[in-house]
N, C-alpha and C positions, 0 to 999 in steps of 0.2 A: 503493500500500500504506500503510495507516494505522499509527500508532506501536504499537498494541496488537497487531496482526497480526505486525509485524515483530518484536516481543519473544517472541511465542509460537513463532515459527520459530527464533529463536536458542535458545530454552529446549528445543525439541525436538532441536536438534542437540547441545547441550551435556550434556543430561542423561543420565547413564550408565544403561544397562540391564544388569544382572548376570543371566545365566542360569546357573542351578546345575542341573547335569544329572547323573545317576548314570553315564551312559555317553556316548560320543562317537566319531565316526570316528577313525582310518581302519577299524577293525574294525567288522563288520556288528553291527546291533542296532537294532530299531525306535525305541526311545526316543531313542538317540543320532543317527539318521539325522533323526528329527524336530527335535531340538534344533539340528542343524547348519543345517538349511534355514531354520528360524526365525530363528537368528542371522544368516544370510547375507541373507535378505529383508529383515530389519530393517536391517541395515548398509546395503543398497542404497537404503533409504529415508532415509539420512542420520542414522540412529540410531547412538550410541555404545555399542558392545556389548563386554562382556567376559564370557567363558565360564569357569566354574569346574568342572572334571571330573576323573574320574580318567584318568591317561594309559593309553590302550589302543592297542597296536600290536605287530607282529611284531618290530620292532628299534627301537633308539633312533634311528636315522637315518630310519626311516619316519615315526617321530612328528614329528621336527624339521622333516622336508621338508613334511609335512601343515600344521604350524602355520605355517610360512613362506609357504605358498601361500594362507593363508587372509586375508579381508579385515578380520578382527576379532582382537582379543587373545584368546588361549586360555591359561589358567592350569592345567596339567595336573599332578596329583599322582601320582608313580610308585607303583605297587604294591609295598608291602614284603612280605617273606615273613611277618612279623608283620602280619596284616591290621588288627589293632586299631591299630597305628601309622599305618597309611594313613588310617584313619578319623579318627584325631586331627589328622592334618595337614590333611584337608580341612576339619574343623571349625574350625581355627586360621585357615586362609586365608579361610574364609567370614566369620568375625567381623572379621578384619583388613580385607578389602575392603568389607564392610557399614558399618563404623564410619568408615572413612577417606572412602569415596565417597558414602555414604547414597544408594545407587542404587534405582531401581525394580528389584524383583526378580522373576524368573520362576523357580519351582521345577519340576522335572520328574524324576519317579521317586522311589521310595519314600524312599531316604535323604535325598533333597534336600528333601522334604516333611516329614520329621522335623525338619530344620534350621529350616523355616519357622516352627515353634513357637517358636523362640528368636530370631527376626530382630530385629536392634537398629536397622535402618534405619527411618526414620520416613516413608519413601516408600511409594507404593502396591506391592502385591505380589500375585502370581497363582500358582496351583498347577496344573499340567497332569497329569491322571490319565489313564492309558492303559488300564489294566485289571488287571495282574498286581499292581499295588501294594495293591489292595484287600484282599487276604487277609492282614493283619496280625492278630496275637492278643495278648492280654495287655497288657503295659506298652507294647509297640511300637504296638499300635492305639490306646492312649490318647494317645501323643505324635503319632501320624499324625493323630488327631481334632483335637488342638490346632492342629497345622499348618494343617489345612484351615480351622478356625475363624478364625485370625489372618490368612489372606489376604484380599484384597478380593474375588476371585473365584476359583472353582474351575472349571476349563475341562476338560471331558471330551472325548475325541476321537470319541465315538460317542454316540448316544442310550441304547443298550444299557448302555455304560460308566456313563452318568449314572445310569441307573434302578438299577443294582446298587450303586453309590455311595450313593445317597440311601436305599436300603433297609438299608445297614450302618452308616451314620454319621448322627449328629445334625447336619443342615445346613439352613440357611435356604435354600429352594428358589429365592429370587430372586438369590442370589450365585452359583448354578451355571449355567453356561453350556456349550452344546455347540459346539465348533468341530471339524469333522471334519479328519482328518489331510490333509495335503496331499502332493503328489508333484512331482517334477522328474526325469524319466526321460531320461538322456542319449542320445537317439536323434531320428531325424528325425520331423517331424510325418506322421502318417498320415491322409489324407482319405478314401481309397478302401477300401472293405470288403473282407475277404478272401473267398476261396472255398474251400469245403471240398473234399477229395480223396478218393480210394477208401479210404484207411486212416484211421479216427478217430484224431487224436493229441491227448491231454489232457496237461496239465501242471499240477504244483504247485510253486511256488517257496516255500521257507521251511525253517526248521529241521526236521530229521527227528525229530519227537517227537509224542507222542500228541495233544497240544493242537491241533496242525495238522490232524489227521484223516487222514494219507494211508491209513491202514489202512482207513478206513471205504471209500473208493474201491476199494482192493484187494479188499475182501469182496464189492463189487458186481461186479467184472470178470467173473466166469464168466458171470453173466446177461447182461451186456452184451455179451460176445463172442458168446454165444448168439443174441442179439437183432440185432446189427449187423455182425457178421463181424470183420474185421481191426481191431484196436485196439492202440495203443502208448501207455502211460502213463509220462510222464517225471517223475521226482522229483528236484528239483534244490535243493541246500541244504547247510547244515552237517549233518554225518552223527550226530547225538547217538545215535539209535536205529535206525541203518541195518540192523543185523543182526536186529532184531526184525521190521522190514518185509520183509527178504529171506526169513526163515523163514515168515512168513505167505503170501507170493507162491508159495513152493515148495509148502507144504502145500496151497494151492488150485490148484495145477498152472497157475499164470499168470506164472511167473517169466520166461518168454520174451516176455511182453507188458509187462514192467516193466524200465525202465532207470533207474540211479541215476547222477546227476551231482553230484559232491561239490564243494562251495564253488566254483561258476563265477564266473568274472570278469564284469564288467559287459557286455564285448563277447560273451562266451559266452551270457549270458542273452538278450541282444537276438536272437541266432541261434535260440536255442531257442524263444523266443516266436514268431519269424517262421515256424518249422517246425511250430507247433502250431495246433490248431483251437479248443479250449475249455480255459478255465482252471478248475481245480477247488480250492476250499478248503471241505472239510467238517469245519471244526473243531468240537471239542465242549468243553464245559465239564467240567473235571476235579474229582475229589472233593476236591482241597484248594483249590477256588475259583478256579483259574486258568482264564481264557477269553481268547478272541480279542477283543481291544479294538477293531479296525477291519479293516484289511486292504490295505496300500499296494500290495503285490505284484499284487492284483487290478486295480487302477486302472492300473498300470503296464502290464499285459497288455492291458487294455482300450484304452488309447491306441493300441496297435498293432493294433487290430481283433478281439481275441479276446473273445467273450462268455464269461460265468462261470456256474458253479454253485456255490453257497455256503450255509451253514448258516443256518437261521432261529435265534431266541434267541441271537443273539451280535452284536458289533459289526459283522460282515459286512453285516447287514441295511441299514447306511448306505451300504455301497460298491456295492451292487448294486441297481438299480431293477428290481424283480421283473417278469418278462414283458416287459421292455423291453431293458435291457442284459445280462441274464442270468435265472436263475430261482433262487428260494430254496427249499430243501427240508429236511426233517428229516434230520440228518447220517447216521443209521443205517437210513433206509427205503430200501432198494434199488428198490422199485417207483417212488417218488418221483424218484429218482436217474434211473432208465431213462426215465420219462416227460419229465424235464427234458431229457435228451440228446436224445430224439426230437423234442421241441418245437423245440430250437435247431437240430438237424440238418435239419428240413424248412423252417425260415425263415431259414437261415443268413446269406444276404446282409443281410437287414434287421437281425438281430441283431448282426452285425458292425459295420454302419454305426451302430447306436444305441449300441454300446459305445464308439466313438470319440467320439461326440457327448457322452455321459454323462461320460466322463472329464474333459472340458474344465473343468467346474466344480471340479474338485478340483487344478488346478494351483496351485502356491504363489503365483503372481501374484494369484490371485483369494482364496485362503485368507488371505493375509497381511493383506488388508483388514480382515478380521474382528478379527485381533489389534490392528491399529491403532485401529480404534474403541474397543477397550477402554483402550488406552493414552492416548488423548487426554485 
């Protein structure tokens, strides 16, 4: 090993990377899940990692135990009843850590990218955009723009997110990079495809709200039942709009074909996926601009042999290889949904095997290499 290579290795180990994230585990959330795995994988690559985030947990002990079990330092700001005070503390700690450590900084989430506009560190910086952050207006959009302009690279988690980002902000296309979200699902490796049974079992995992599109599949259920017979649709996740979905299922007379699983544990999710046949994510872009940035739950289910049916014109297009690991459809076109179900049903062993194979490229072990190439 020559002297220059040796110095570069020591620099890599000693250089601090500060990840500023709007959310973090142990509570659920796509941005937090992404930031956690990014921090963990970089730490495994001998990177020195500090995470600055808001403290999110059910109890103080839960947060302490989570931090103690992590391989990297977490600076968590407790949420105060006066939310403005919480924001001020996050700003203070950001400037304190940035000035003291002069770190390479990764900003993830809307508030974090606002902070990027005022970053005092003279090292490189990166912004990760998931999708929901894009819908800023007024002065907040101006500050968001400044944050995006100041970083060295803007990383979108899907090509669709990147497209919407460039349409809404003045950015140099050369600084925009797409690195798909990664996943590490805590379950055994599946190499054998699944087999479909007499009752077609569908599942959607994610928050129960309009953007996730559970209502679109419920609307399709009467025709699907007429065409394919016995069907069970499982909706699992945080129950933000569960009453609206139940009322729709009752009105369409399919409530006996739908079951709701509220905030399942990881072990429960594994069992639910094992007991299902096809993953459904018929997300739609909302009037306020909110849209599905990617679709980690799709890939987690694919890794266990479930093909997927997902929406066109969303970040889901990156998560599904059309007519290989699943089928992309217009989220409200019942005929397309019915045709997609039939195509997968008639070729199920091949689709299941393809889903397992397709998911492997999105494991964090592969995704982290793309981040490392930017950090070098």
